[in-house]
Steps between C-alpha positions, in 0.01 A plus 500: 500500500218665294564579141368810323339475152721619220432849382393550139794592287472845356592556141837624433535868426436571136310168450141456364200339672244292298124557526445176689770577747370856539145379571620247748717753675238781499196298608677229693353226276642159450608385156168325432291796621697736282443282193123483571488878535669548164267246337186680626628831369567344161149351481343838592697678228398242241131527604509878450697511178353195320145646438657810351728306271240236403206740439340423161490763237167693475254373241477714193134585418416461133167682434492387139445137594219583745332727247506226238341255747233755593416565135468127441257457791291798385470358149400160639232657720348691209483181295308318774249778575200361316137528601249219498247516222202490740631787709576710193153450356321568829696811588601663172757770526358844443676698240621834627402801299734792480215724394359522853626750755837395636510194275181355655338191348168684473442710190500871559156663496470849355417756767196725467428844638302495822132583463186407695443123476284228650714242687229238443535531121880476472682187393842403624658677202299811584645508851850444359448788260449722804824390667387202707748209498402190306454266798303763697272569203417131464430478875265801486298351215475166680386667822243709315347192338487313830353792699249602237669831420664780693260696718739772618853632457590356838480150350749592229732656758516175697621294203820320591801628306345832397733776616341789685661759270348331194159482669512870589570577133210287374242572773381841368408341167310197635125528459425348839407638843776523758328260743257215442133593554345388826350158469128465527353432841370152573132435454453507876619860519331602176168379637548712812564836335274781620182542302334820379368565849853472647424183696687171479315172437513217751848347529351149487445553126870564461583171667266317266646674196855415608407135550613492863376273772173613657539724799462340841164564663484781751213354705617143550286279718685290765542132416607184682878479527505118509287448190629786284714426195774713350253682271300628796813600691630696201196727519653658809712806421870421517457123477628360174531148370821431696372610839167324444680171430707534818188563711332189360819295530549585867132424566544153350812437709324605817181315426295820507506839671348519848576868558555791270822592680655184353539702181794669672688170459467495119844557350400768249294695755748519787644836392174642363271595790274705273436199277430280802246753620335503156469121495363495855252771405346305212522145639365309799524155660166322521387421856548139599758431231697181574847491343657189353697331781805271484474158667817483710463121542492406131656791313852447370785742549457633143128563555546655842779751443306677223269642768651848572436473876682166524796525266788256462653509853168440679385244243822302547462501879129408488575199278788390726290541816215305340732214408644481853181544708232382261209694349367810668174439684390862492630823355604632842763226517711711263575726794727226635751581227766711680581746222137587424434846643161615625452758225590242234247260647222759492562568130529131414200375703220569242701338217584160658287199602544151642317199359 
């Protein structure tokens, strides 16, 4: 026969229930669980209340002690602020003078009534007597000595530090023109002034007076392009020293010009068709001229690629082909190189040889 668990005994009417018994009855905890619950609550209360009860008292600030320490440090710093003897002798301290305006270290200069004056005859004190600050007055005197004197009021106006209001007050009394006189014309222009008859002299005299290079001849006779030096090339209008050197340099790289249209390949003449026409007009290639040719059987890669019509890629292939198949027997054998185009061959043909 099954037995039923005993029912919890209720307290008698009028009796009291302890906190542990109440917790157990309310939450259905066992005795151990109830004790753990009470312990956790106690620990939480202690953790909240303990910081409040154990808080230290606030520190009382005593400004008198800090002030005494600050005064001591200040006195110690003043005692140790000493200057080296070398520094003191090299940079002596300037004594301030209370007699200057606003307690300035410069002595005050008595002011004078404004009257016509020559700025080139005034000293620094004279400028100060007319209201110019000390440092500006010294700068004006220094500039005047370096420039050889003021030529116009405009030079005084441009002085750094001189206020415009002060300049406007002094300008009416300066014995100087407003603007500097026009500088004299160069000798070249002076020599070409109209004479009594109203005609101008020849401009070539002006060039000689100015010391310029002689004018290029107007009626230049044609000369051989392969034998001309830079001096001859510079006689052509528009051809200076730089372009003349490039024309000669390219001629040496080629081995000589065979046609005048090869001037179109010169670096400095590519974008100057008018200059190319001028050079072609005053130069010629002598009939029967034989250019300097490159021996493709003996020339090294460094010697061969300098030829503009060969270049590095073709020179490298020619040397490799020569090493594999032996020396070329005739110049036409170069056509066997696959990458050599017909137009490249026609340009290269007069400048290569086989020996």
